[in-house]
C-alpha positions in Angstrom: 59.6 93.9 -30.5 57.1 95.3 -28.1 58.3 97.7 -25.4 56.4 97.8 -22.1 56.9 99.8 -18.9 55.9 98.1 -15.6 55.6 99.6 -12.1 56.4 96.8 -9.6 55.5 97.0 -5.9 57.6 94.9 -3.6 57.3 95.2 0.2 57.2 99.0 0.7 59.0 100.0 -2.4 58.0 100.7 -6.0 60.3 100.0 -9.0 60.0 101.0 -12.6 61.0 98.4 -15.2 61.3 98.5 -19.0 60.6 95.2 -20.7 61.3 94.0 -24.2 58.9 91.2 -25.1 61.5 89.6 -27.4 63.7 88.9 -24.3 61.2 86.4 -22.8 59.7 85.9 -19.4 62.9 84.5 -17.9 64.8 87.7 -18.6 61.8 89.6 -17.1 62.2 87.6 -13.9 66.0 88.3 -13.8 65.3 92.0 -14.2 63.1 91.7 -11.1 65.9 89.9 -9.3 68.3 92.7 -10.2 65.9 95.3 -8.8 64.7 93.5 -5.7 67.3 90.7 -5.0 64.4 88.1 -5.1 65.7 85.1 -7.1 63.4 84.0 -10.0 62.6 80.7 -8.3 61.3 82.6 -5.3 59.1 85.0 -7.2 55.4 85.2 -7.2 54.1 88.0 -9.5 50.5 89.3 -9.4 48.5 92.1 -11.1 48.3 94.7 -8.4 44.6 95.5 -8.9 43.1 92.0 -8.8 45.7 89.5 -7.7 45.8 87.6 -11.1 49.0 85.5 -11.2 51.5 86.3 -13.9 53.7 83.4 -15.0 54.2 83.5 -18.8 55.0 86.0 -21.7 51.3 85.9 -22.7 50.3 87.1 -19.2 52.6 90.1 -19.6 51.0 91.0 -22.9 47.4 91.2 -21.6 47.7 92.7 -18.2 48.0 96.3 -16.9 51.3 98.0 -16.1 51.1 97.6 -12.3 52.4 94.4 -10.7 53.0 93.1 -7.3 56.0 90.9 -6.4 56.0 88.5 -3.4 59.0 86.4 -2.4 57.9 82.9 -1.3 60.6 82.8 1.4 59.3 86.0 3.2 56.7 86.0 5.8 54.2 88.0 3.8 50.5 87.2 3.3 49.7 85.4 0.1 47.1 87.0 -2.2 43.6 85.9 -1.3 42.3 83.2 -3.6 39.1 83.8 -5.3 36.0 81.7 -4.5 36.5 80.0 -7.9 40.1 79.0 -7.0 39.0 77.7 -3.6 36.1 75.7 -5.1 38.5 74.2 -7.7 40.9 73.2 -5.0 38.2 71.7 -2.9 36.8 69.9 -5.9 40.2 68.5 -6.8 40.8 67.3 -3.2 37.3 65.8 -3.0 37.9 64.0 -6.3 41.1 62.4 -5.0 39.4 61.4 -1.8 36.6 59.8 -3.7 39.1 57.9 -6.0 40.9 56.6 -2.9 37.6 55.5 -1.3 36.6 53.7 -4.5 40.0 52.0 -4.7 39.7 50.8 -1.1 36.2 49.5 -1.7 37.4 47.6 -4.8 40.3 46.3 -2.8 37.9 44.6 -0.4 36.6 42.4 -3.3 40.0 41.7 -4.9 42.5 41.6 -2.1 43.0 38.7 0.3 43.1 38.6 4.1 45.7 35.9 3.8 49.1 37.5 4.6 51.2 34.5 3.6 52.2 35.5 0.1 53.1 39.1 1.1 55.1 37.8 4.2 57.0 35.3 1.9 58.2 38.3 -0.2 59.3 40.3 2.8 60.7 37.8 5.3 64.0 36.9 3.5 64.9 40.6 3.5 64.3 40.9 7.3 67.1 38.4 7.8 69.3 39.9 5.1 69.5 43.4 6.6 70.8 42.1 9.9 74.0 41.2 7.9 74.7 45.0 7.4 75.4 45.3 11.2 78.0 42.6 11.2 81.4 44.0 12.2 83.3 41.7 9.9 81.2 42.6 6.8 81.4 46.3 7.6 85.2 46.2 8.0 85.5 44.4 4.7 83.4 47.1 3.0 85.3 50.0 4.5 88.7 48.6 3.3 87.6 48.9 -0.3 86.7 52.6 -0.1 89.2 55.4 -0.8 88.0 57.2 2.3 90.3 60.2 2.2 89.6 60.8 -1.5 85.8 60.8 -0.8 86.3 63.1 2.2 88.2 65.5 0.1 85.6 65.5 -2.6 82.9 66.0 -0.1 84.7 69.1 1.5 85.4 70.5 -2.0 81.7 70.1 -3.0 80.8 72.2 0.0 83.5 74.7 -0.6 82.3 75.2 -4.1 79.0 76.4 -2.5 81.0 78.8 -0.3 80.9 76.6 2.8 84.5 76.2 3.9 83.6 75.5 7.5 80.9 72.9 7.4 79.4 71.2 10.4 79.7 67.5 11.0 76.2 67.0 9.8 76.9 68.8 6.5 80.1 66.8 6.0 78.4 63.5 6.7 75.7 64.4 4.1 78.2 65.4 1.5 80.3 62.2 2.1 77.2 60.0 1.6 76.7 61.6 -1.8 80.3 61.0 -2.7 80.0 57.4 -1.5 77.1 57.1 -3.9 78.9 58.4 -6.9 82.0 56.3 -6.1 79.9 53.2 -5.8 78.2 53.9 -9.2 81.6 54.1 -10.8 83.2 51.1 -9.0 80.3 48.5 -9.2 79.6 46.7 -12.5 76.2 46.1 -14.1 75.9 42.6 -15.5 73.6 42.0 -18.5 75.4 38.7 -19.3 78.8 37.8 -17.8 81.9 37.7 -20.1 83.3 34.2 -20.8 85.6 33.0 -17.9 88.0 31.4 -20.4 88.3 33.9 -23.4 86.4 37.0 -22.2 84.0 37.1 -25.1 80.3 37.6 -25.0 77.9 34.9 -23.7 74.3 34.0 -24.2 71.8 32.7 -21.6 71.2 29.0 -21.3 68.7 29.1 -18.3 69.3 28.2 -14.7 71.5 25.6 -13.1 72.1 24.1 -9.6 74.2 26.0 -7.1 77.5 24.7 -6.0 78.3 24.4 -2.2 80.9 27.3 -2.7 78.1 29.4 -4.1 75.4 28.6 -1.6 77.9 29.5 1.1 77.3 33.1 0.2 73.5 32.8 -0.4 73.5 32.1 -4.2 70.3 29.9 -4.3 70.0 30.9 -8.0 72.7 30.5 -10.6 72.4 31.6 -14.2 74.2 29.6 -16.9 75.6 31.1 -20.0 77.4 29.9 -23.1 80.3 31.7 -24.9 79.5 32.8 -28.4 83.2 32.2 -29.3 84.6 29.2 -27.5 81.2 27.6 -26.5 82.4 27.0 -22.9 79.9 27.5 -20.1 80.0 30.5 -17.6 78.2 30.6 -14.3 76.7 33.7 -12.8 75.7 33.1 -9.1 73.2 35.6 -7.8 74.9 36.1 -4.4 72.9 37.5 -1.5 75.7 37.9 1.1 77.0 41.4 0.7 80.5 40.4 1.8 80.8 38.4 -1.4 79.5 41.3 -3.4 82.2 43.5 -1.9 84.6 41.1 -3.6 82.9 40.5 -6.9 81.6 44.0 -7.3 79.0 43.1 -10.0 75.4 42.2 -10.5 72.0 43.8 -11.1 69.8 46.0 -9.0 69.5 43.4 -6.2 73.2 43.1 -5.8 73.8 46.8 -6.2 71.3 47.8 -3.5 72.3 45.0 -1.2 76.0 45.9 -1.3 75.5 49.7 -1.3 73.3 49.4 1.8 76.1 47.5 3.6 78.5 50.4 2.6 76.1 52.9 4.1 75.8 51.0 7.4 79.6 50.5 7.4 80.0 54.3 7.6 77.4 54.8 10.3 74.4 55.8 8.3 70.9 54.6 9.4 70.0 52.7 6.3 67.2 50.7 4.8 66.9 48.3 1.9 63.9 49.3 -0.2 61.9 46.5 -1.9 59.7 47.5 -4.8 57.2 44.7 -5.6 57.3 45.8 -9.3 60.9 44.4 -9.4 63.4 47.0 -8.3 65.6 47.5 -5.2 67.3 50.6 -3.8 68.4 52.2 -0.5 67.2 54.9 1.9 69.4 56.6 4.5 68.3 59.0 7.2 69.9 62.3 6.6 70.5 64.4 9.7 71.1 67.3 7.4 67.7 67.0 5.8 66.0 65.7 8.9 64.3 62.9 7.0 64.9 59.7 5.1 66.5 60.2 1.7 66.2 58.0 -1.4 69.4 56.8 -3.0 69.5 54.6 -6.1 73.0 53.2 -6.5 72.2 51.7 -10.0 71.3 55.1 -11.3 73.6 57.3 -9.2 70.5 59.4 -8.3 69.5 60.6 -4.8 66.6 62.3 -3.2 64.3 62.0 -6.2 61.7 59.4 -5.1 59.4 60.1 -8.0 62.1 58.8 -10.4 60.2 55.5 -10.8 56.7 56.7 -11.3 57.5 60.0 -13.2 60.7 59.0 -15.0 60.4 55.2 -15.5 56.6 55.3 -15.8 56.4 52.5 -13.3 53.0 51.3 -12.1 53.9 51.1 -8.4 52.0 49.0 -5.9 54.0 48.2 -2.7 57.3 49.8 -1.8 58.5 48.3 1.5 61.5 49.6 3.6 63.3 46.9 5.6 65.7 48.0 8.3 67.3 46.6 11.5 64.6 48.3 13.5 61.5 47.4 11.5 59.6 47.1 8.3 57.8 50.0 6.9 55.3 50.7 4.0 56.9 53.8 2.3 54.9 53.6 -1.0 53.5 57.1 -0.4 56.9 58.6 -0.6 57.3 57.3 -4.2 53.9 58.4 -5.8 51.8 61.4 -6.5 49.0 59.1 -7.7 48.0 57.3 -4.5 44.5 56.5 -5.7 45.9 54.8 -8.8 48.5 52.9 -6.7 45.7 51.8 -4.3 43.8 50.2 -7.1 46.9 48.0 -7.8 47.4 46.9 -4.2 45.4 43.7 -4.4 47.8 41.2 -2.8 46.5 42.0 0.7 44.1 44.4 2.3 45.3 47.7 3.8 44.2 46.5 7.3 45.9 43.1 7.0 49.1 44.8 5.7 49.2 47.2 8.6 48.6 44.3 11.1 51.4 42.2 9.4 53.9 45.0 9.5 53.1 45.8 13.1 53.7 42.2 14.1 57.0 42.0 12.3 58.0 45.3 13.9 57.3 44.0 17.4 59.3 40.9 16.7 62.3 42.9 15.4 62.2 45.4 18.3 61.9 42.8 21.0 64.7 43.4 23.4 65.2 47.1 22.4 65.9 49.4 25.3 63.0 51.7 26.3 64.9 54.9 25.4 65.9 53.4 22.0 62.2 52.6 21.4 61.0 56.1 22.3 63.6 57.6 19.8 62.5 55.2 17.0 58.8 55.6 17.6 59.2 59.5 17.6 61.0 59.2 14.2 58.4 56.8 12.9 55.6 59.3 13.8 57.4 62.1 12.1 57.9 60.1 9.0 54.3 59.0 8.8 53.3 62.7 9.0 55.9 63.6 6.3 54.5 60.9 4.0 51.0 62.2 4.2 52.2 65.8 3.6 54.3 64.9 0.6 51.5 62.8 -0.9 49.3 65.9 -1.4 52.1 68.4 -2.0 52.6 70.0 -5.4 55.0 68.2 -7.8 57.9 70.2 -9.1 57.0 70.3 -12.8 60.2 72.0 -13.7 62.3 68.9 -12.8 62.7 66.4 -15.6 63.3 62.8 -14.5 65.1 60.3 -16.8 64.0 56.9 -17.8 66.0 53.9 -16.5 69.7 53.9 -17.6 71.0 50.8 -15.9 70.8 47.6 -17.9 70.7 46.7 -21.6 68.4 49.0 -23.7 66.3 46.2 -25.1 65.9 44.8 -21.5 64.7 48.2 -20.3 62.3 48.6 -23.2 60.9 45.2 -22.5 60.2 46.3 -19.0 58.7 49.6 -20.2 61.1 51.5 -18.0 62.9 53.5 -20.7 60.9 56.5 -19.9 59.4 59.2 -22.1 62.6 60.8 -23.0 66.3 60.1 -23.5 67.8 62.4 -20.9 71.1 61.1 -19.5 70.8 62.9 -16.2 68.4 64.9 -14.2 67.6 68.3 -15.6 66.0 71.3 -14.1 64.5 74.4 -15.8 64.3 76.2 -12.5 67.9 77.4 -12.1 68.5 79.2 -8.8 71.0 82.1 -8.4 74.3 80.6 -7.6 77.5 82.1 -6.2 80.8 81.8 -8.1 83.5 80.6 -5.7 86.3 81.3 -8.1 88.7 84.0 -6.7 91.4 81.3 -6.6 91.1 80.9 -10.3 91.8 84.6 -11.0 94.7 84.5 -8.6 96.2 81.6 -10.4 95.8 83.2 -13.8 97.5 86.4 -12.4 100.3 84.4 -10.9 101.7 83.4 -14.2 102.4 87.1 -15.1 105.7 87.3 -13.1 106.7 83.8 -14.4 106.3 84.8 -18.0 108.0 88.2 -17.6 110.9 86.4 -15.9 111.1 84.0 -18.9 111.5 87.0 -21.2 113.9 88.8 -18.8 116.1 85.7 -18.7 115.8 85.3 -22.5 114.6 81.8 -22.3 113.8 80.3 -25.7 110.4 78.7 -26.1 111.6 75.2 -25.6 113.3 76.1 -22.3 110.2 77.9 -21.1 108.1 74.9 -21.8 110.5 72.6 -20.1 110.4 74.7 -16.9 106.6 74.7 -17.0 106.6 71.0 -17.4 108.8 70.6 -14.3 106.4 72.8 -12.4 103.5 70.7 -13.7 105.2 67.5 -12.4 105.5 69.1 -8.9 101.8 70.1 -8.9 100.9 66.5 -10.1 102.9 65.1 -7.1 101.0 67.4 -4.8 97.6 66.3 -6.3 98.5 62.7 -5.6 99.6 63.2 -2.0 97.2 63.0 1.0 95.1 66.2 0.9 95.3 66.9 4.6 99.1 66.8 4.6 100.1 67.7 1.1 103.9 68.0 0.5 106.4 67.2 -2.1 110.1 67.6 -2.8 111.3 70.3 -5.2 114.5 68.5 -6.1 113.7 68.6 -9.8 113.8 72.4 -9.6 116.9 72.6 -7.4 118.8 70.2 -9.6 118.2 72.4 -12.6 120.3 75.6 -12.4 117.9 77.5 -14.7 114.8 76.4 -12.8 116.5 77.2 -9.5 117.1 80.7 -10.6 113.5 81.1 -11.7 112.0 79.6 -8.5 111.2 82.9 -6.8 108.9 84.0 -9.7 106.6 81.1 -8.8 105.8 82.5 -5.3 102.6 84.1 -6.4 101.5 80.8 -7.8 102.3 79.0 -4.5 100.3 81.7 -2.6 97.3 81.3 -5.0 97.4 77.6 -4.2 97.7 78.1 -0.5 101.1 76.5 -0.5 104.6 77.5 0.8 108.2 76.4 0.6 109.7 74.8 3.6 113.5 74.4 4.1 114.9 71.6 6.3 118.1 71.5 8.2 119.5 68.8 5.9 119.1 71.1 2.9 116.0 69.6 1.6 113.3 71.9 0.3 109.6 70.9 0.2 106.3 72.5 -0.9 103.7 72.0 1.7 100.3 73.4 2.9 100.2 77.0 4.1 96.6 77.0 5.5 93.3 75.4 4.7 93.9 72.1 2.7 90.4 72.4 1.1 91.5 75.7 -0.5 94.5 73.9 -2.0 92.2 71.0 -3.2 89.9 73.5 -4.8 92.8 75.3 -6.6 95.2 72.5 -7.7 93.0 71.2 -10.6 92.7 74.9 -11.9 96.5 75.3 -11.8 97.0 72.1 -13.8 94.5 73.1 -16.4 96.0 76.7 -16.6 99.5 75.2 -17.1 98.3 72.9 -19.9 96.7 75.9 -21.6 99.8 78.0 -21.2 102.1 75.3 -22.6 99.6 74.8 -25.5 99.6 78.5 -26.3 103.4 78.8 -26.0 103.8 75.8 -28.4 101.6 77.4 -31.1 103.1 81.0 -30.6 105.7 81.5 -33.4 107.2 84.8 -32.1 107.6 84.1 -28.4 108.7 87.2 -26.6 107.7 90.3 -24.7 105.2 91.3 -27.3 103.4 88.0 -26.9 102.6 88.6 -23.3 98.9 89.3 -24.0 95.7 87.2 -24.1 95.5 84.3 -24.6 98.9 83.6 -23.0 98.5 86.1 -20.3 95.2 86.2 -18.6 94.9 89.2 -16.4 92.1 91.0 -14.6 89.6 88.1 -14.8 86.3 89.0 -13.1 85.4 86.7 -10.3 83.2 86.1 -7.2 80.0 87.2 -8.8 76.7 85.3 -9.1 75.2 83.4 -11.9 71.7 82.5 -13.1 70.8 80.7 -16.3 67.8 79.6 -18.3 68.3 76.0 -17.1 70.9 73.6 -15.9 71.7 69.9 -15.4 71.7 68.4 -11.9 74.0 67.7 -10.2 77.0 67.9 -12.5 76.0 70.5 -15.1 75.1 73.5 -13.0 75.6 77.1 -14.1 78.6 77.9 -11.9 80.5 75.1 -13.5 81.1 77.5 -16.4 83.2 79.7 -14.1 85.2 77.3 -11.9 88.3 77.1 -14.1 88.2 73.3 -14.3 88.1 71.4 -17.6 86.2 68.4 -16.2 83.2 70.4 -15.2 80.7 72.1 -17.5 77.5 74.0 -17.7 74.8 72.1 -19.5 71.5 73.5 -20.6 69.1 70.6 -21.4 66.9 72.6 -23.8 69.5 75.1 -25.0 70.3 73.9 -28.6 68.0 76.5 -30.2 68.3 79.2 -27.6 69.2 79.8 -24.0 71.0 82.3 -21.7 73.3 82.7 -18.8 73.7 86.0 -16.8 76.7 86.9 -14.7 76.2 89.5 -11.9 79.4 91.1 -10.6 80.2 91.0 -6.9 78.8 93.9 -4.9 77.5 95.3 -8.3 80.9 96.7 -9.2 81.2 98.1 -12.7 83.6 96.6 -15.2 84.5 97.5 -18.8 84.9 94.2 -20.6 87.8 94.0 -23.0 87.8 90.3 -23.8 86.2 86.9 -22.9 87.1 83.3 -23.5 84.9 80.3 -24.1 86.0 76.7 -23.8 84.4 73.7 -25.4 83.3 70.9 -23.0 84.6 67.3 -22.7 82.4 65.6 -25.2 79.5 65.8 -27.6 80.8 68.4 -30.2 77.3 68.8 -31.5 76.4 70.6 -28.3 79.0 73.3 -28.8 77.8 76.9 -29.0 77.9 78.2 -32.6 76.0 81.6 -32.6 75.7 83.9 -29.6 75.4 87.5 -28.4 77.1 89.0 -25.4 75.4 92.0 -23.7 76.1 94.2 -20.8 73.8 96.2 -18.5 74.5 98.9 -15.9 70.9 99.7 -14.9 70.0 96.4 -13.1 69.0 94.7 -16.4 66.5 97.2 -17.5 68.4 97.7 -20.7 71.2 95.8 -22.4 74.0 97.0 -24.7 75.4 94.5 -27.2 79.1 94.0 -26.5 79.9 91.3 -29.0 78.2 89.0 -31.5 79.5 85.8 -33.0 78.2 83.5 -35.7 79.2 80.1 -37.2 81.9 79.5 -34.5 83.6 76.1 -34.6 85.5 74.3 -31.9 87.8 71.9 -33.5 88.9 70.1 -30.3 87.6 69.3 -26.8 88.8 71.7 -24.1 89.6 74.2 -26.8 89.6 77.8 -25.7 88.7 80.7 -28.0 89.4 84.3 -27.1 87.2 87.1 -28.4 88.1 90.8 -28.0 85.4 93.4 -27.4 85.6 95.8 -30.2 82.6 98.0 -29.3 83.0 101.2 -27.3 83.6 100.8 -23.7 80.5 100.2 -21.7 80.9 99.8 -17.9 78.5 97.0 -16.7 77.7 95.0 -13.6 75.6 92.5 -15.5 76.8 90.4 -18.4 74.4 88.2 -20.5 75.2 85.6 -23.0 72.3 84.7 -25.3 73.2 81.5 -27.0 71.2 81.2 -30.3 72.2 77.9 -31.7 74.6 74.9 -31.2 76.7 73.2 -33.7 74.1 70.6 -34.7 70.5 71.5 -33.7 69.2 68.5 -35.5 71.0 65.9 -33.4 70.6 67.4 -29.9 68.4 69.6 -27.7 71.3 70.5 -25.4 74.0 73.2 -25.2 77.2 72.8 -23.1 80.2 75.0 -22.3 83.3 74.0 -20.5 84.2 77.4 -19.2 83.5 81.1 -19.6 86.1 83.7 -18.5 85.4 87.5 -18.5 88.4 89.9 -18.6 88.0 93.5 -17.6 90.0 96.7 -18.5 92.9 97.2 -16.1 92.2 100.2 -13.9 
């Protein structure tokens, strides 16, 4: 351990900071965040005397004790670059320009002026995309979508970020992402079709002639397979008409992108089919929220990561062409950071001939467009062209790890060299931003079971009776979950028909309030549970209540001496800390973010892609309020037991992270089941803190995984 003292200048203020070199540079950045409120991913740190950048542990070891912090989102001047840095930047830019010029010169010798081959690749798609505007096809697509369910998920996703009153543009963007996730789950990838007769595996037998019923939906190619069990043939028509794909809901990337682009158009999004000449197809939609075209790959369930193919799949791109109802566009520059290398592979047609061909097709498509419509489209075209040039030379985010291809059989992916350089299942990011915990409802739900349990004891219910009552309440909540989210309501006849439950009904009022629900009596004597206010609040809270009920029933079942003395943790979960902010060493995008550890929902989890041998997560209390921690709970995640935390240290700080006090330390912990909660009592002397840090040292099996995952973390404070 080496202790250092730094003086940090930020804006017009100076801060003193004590740093332990064993903690690592990420912790140093979080200490700066605690002092200055500049999140780590917005920090630029320099040595005060000579503007040397500081970015690693080794930098901190060798420099002086005076630093200067700049936030990249503040309008402050950047430190002046040295002549050496400018020269290096100029040399790099000149090198890239030289490489592009050489590739263009080489192209003059290799590429053809004949546009026929290129046009034959593109023309069929120009006709195909017009089908996406057909009202009959759009209606057929919309009928298959659980629209209200996706609307609810979109609104909940925004609420989890603290946005309970989103604009129409924000809602549309969130709905599009939910449409992508739904499509990924509802469409089936076909390596080889199952036997039509017995359902067993088949093996390919080549191609066969299409039947009239198949060509009716554009299936000019039909693959033939033979069953490995009954030897009967199975046909696999490669349909091109998306209305048929809405029915079959299966295929490979061509069918996936074709059908998904129809869905996007059916819900009013400006959409394009993207043709990659190295054999892949996907979708782009114009996002009003982002103000630009956004990449969406339905096969992978990934959005807004255009470098997925070059950086993740290791594709050697050449031509990436967008085909829409208003034109054909060369968008290759969006999908590469190696334009000079891509240029060297663009040998089918010269750049000049390509530009002329696309312009001619564009004019043909736009013939008959109204003048105002043309002005709008051309303005957007110009903006896109400028964005493509800017993005081409912008810095790549090295912190974002992109996976290899996941759709398709593994051997097939390997044969295409698209498996990637790693085996990541999803996107990962080592640059975790500070995230707000929208979880006050979780604490309210936990607290709401206190009057319920006390009433159970007061009424002297035996354990089986208490569990029966909770089961009835769970049934009512399940009914509410399954009812339309904007008009949730359900009858409470099961409660009213049970004398014991009817007597206990008032003690559930706090739970109803926590769920933003209320009882409503009708003139005919019926009593219903219905919405009390914002339906999104209820949507956010209902899954938490279900999980809390399951946990309570589980703990009551295993409790031998149920009674007044048992009304403590883990049965009674009081004074849970909520509404703070979280930052972590890393997280998974989009489903394993840091706040997932604090949302009270089993299905979500925090996942650290490189945390098996060490990682951290820090919780900062709301408004820097001090709490004495008395206990905490960890819950195992849904799968992969080898990723469970095994060794960890919990620390607290009350001086903005300058120093840390060990609150608890655990070794060789073992979670026997999925979604298993373990409760740990703080045995050390009370230490009021507004920062709590978990340092996870190892997972259950560090040999078989690089990842750590946690289903939930709950912090319980001393009752004031």
